C-alpha positions as CSV (number, residue, x, y, z in Angstrom):
1,M,-17.6,7.4,-12.1
2,S,-19.8,8.9,-14.8
3,R,-22.1,10.3,-12.1
4,F,-19.3,12.5,-10.8
5,V,-17.2,13.3,-14.0
6,S,-18.3,14.7,-17.3
7,Y,-16.4,13.0,-20.2
8,K,-17.4,15.5,-22.9
9,N,-14.4,17.9,-22.4
10,L,-11.8,15.1,-22.0
11,S,-9.5,13.9,-24.8
12,S,-10.5,10.5,-26.1
13,S,-7.5,8.7,-24.5
14,F,-8.1,10.3,-21.1
15,S,-11.8,9.5,-21.4
16,V,-11.0,5.8,-21.9
17,F,-8.6,5.9,-19.0
18,T,-11.1,7.5,-16.6
19,S,-13.9,5.2,-17.6
20,Q,-11.7,2.2,-16.8
21,L,-11.0,3.4,-13.3
22,S,-14.4,2.3,-12.0
23,R,-14.2,-1.1,-13.7
24,V,-12.4,-2.8,-10.8
25,K,-14.0,-2.8,-7.4
26,I,-11.5,-2.1,-4.6
27,P,-12.4,-4.3,-1.6
28,K,-12.9,-2.7,1.9
29,N,-11.9,-5.7,4.0
30,V,-10.1,-9.1,3.9
31,Q,-13.4,-11.0,3.7
32,D,-14.2,-9.3,0.3
33,V,-10.6,-10.0,-0.9
34,L,-10.7,-13.7,-0.2
35,R,-13.8,-14.0,-2.5
36,V,-11.9,-12.7,-5.6
37,P,-9.0,-14.9,-6.9
38,E,-6.9,-12.0,-8.2
39,W,-7.0,-10.2,-4.9
40,R,-6.5,-13.4,-2.9
41,N,-3.3,-14.2,-4.8
42,V,-2.0,-10.7,-4.1
43,V,-2.6,-11.1,-0.4
44,L,-0.9,-14.5,-0.3
45,E,2.1,-13.1,-2.2
46,E,2.4,-10.1,0.2
47,I,2.3,-12.4,3.2
48,R,5.1,-14.6,1.6
49,V,7.2,-11.4,1.0
50,L,6.7,-10.2,4.6
51,E,7.8,-13.7,5.9
52,K,10.7,-13.9,3.5
53,N,12.0,-10.4,4.6
54,K,11.5,-11.3,8.2
55,T,9.5,-8.2,8.7
56,W,8.4,-9.2,12.2
57,E,9.2,-11.4,15.1
58,I,6.7,-13.1,17.4
59,E,7.3,-11.8,20.9
60,N,5.5,-12.0,24.2
61,L,3.6,-8.8,25.0
62,P,5.0,-6.9,28.0
63,R,2.7,-6.5,31.0
64,R,0.2,-3.7,30.8
65,K,1.0,-3.0,27.1
66,I,-1.6,-3.2,24.3
67,T,-1.0,-4.5,20.8
68,V,-0.9,-2.2,17.8
69,G,-3.5,-3.2,15.3
70,C,-3.1,-3.4,11.6
71,K,-5.2,-3.0,8.5
72,W,-4.9,-4.2,4.9
73,V,-5.0,-1.3,2.4
74,F,-6.0,-2.2,-1.2
75,T,-5.7,-0.3,-4.4
76,T,-5.1,-0.9,-8.1
77,K,-2.5,0.5,-10.5
78,Y,-3.3,1.4,-14.1
79,K,-1.2,1.9,-17.2
80,S,-1.5,5.2,-19.0
81,D,-3.9,3.7,-21.5
82,G,-6.3,2.8,-18.8
83,T,-5.7,-0.9,-18.7
84,L,-5.2,-2.6,-15.3
85,E,-1.5,-3.0,-14.5
86,R,-1.8,-4.8,-11.2
87,Y,-3.6,-5.3,-7.9
88,K,-1.8,-3.7,-5.0
89,M,-2.1,-4.0,-1.2
90,R,-0.1,-3.4,1.9
91,L,-0.4,-4.4,5.6
92,V,-0.2,-1.2,7.6
93,A,0.3,-0.8,11.3
94,K,-2.1,1.5,13.2
95,G,0.7,3.4,14.9
96,F,-1.6,6.3,15.8
97,T,-2.9,4.2,18.6
98,Q,0.5,4.3,20.4
99,T,1.6,6.9,23.0
100,H,5.4,7.6,23.0
101,G,6.9,6.8,26.3
102,I,4.0,4.6,27.3
103,D,3.5,2.1,24.5
104,C,6.8,2.5,22.8
105,L,10.2,4.1,23.4
106,E,11.4,4.5,19.9
107,T,10.0,4.8,16.4
108,F,11.4,3.0,13.4
109,A,10.1,3.2,9.9
110,L,12.7,2.3,7.3
111,V,11.5,3.0,3.8
112,K,14.1,2.7,1.1
113,K,13.8,3.0,-2.6
114,L,16.6,2.6,-5.0
115,N,15.7,5.9,-6.8
116,I,16.0,7.8,-3.5
117,V,19.4,6.3,-2.8
118,R,20.6,7.3,-6.2
119,I,19.4,10.8,-5.8
120,L,21.1,11.2,-2.4
121,L,24.3,9.8,-3.8
122,S,24.2,12.1,-6.7
123,L,23.6,15.1,-4.5
124,A,26.4,14.1,-2.2
125,A,28.8,13.7,-5.2
126,T,27.9,17.1,-6.6
127,L,28.2,19.0,-3.3
128,D,31.8,17.9,-2.7
């Protein structure tokens, strides 16, 4: 990181934070992840959560249809003081490979966060 950022004009706390960012190497593929115990535990936990939430069902692929691939995306979260908060990863579908009307007939991407629900309820209550 120091090759790209000059620390001399940063405050001391921000300098510590930015220097910590390059401490953890973010893996590029699952093979790299499985070599590091911290990352491996995060992947196993994510798979458990996906199974618990019944995120998918195994189905037979219809004739002349192709599967949608997926990719693991890895990142890290840091506290404001620059210390590592947690390893984070998600399994993401490559929906860009689909053609509407050919590969799929509908799109469904439910994303809910409690804060968003609260904001919408608050807006609805004030608009009445």
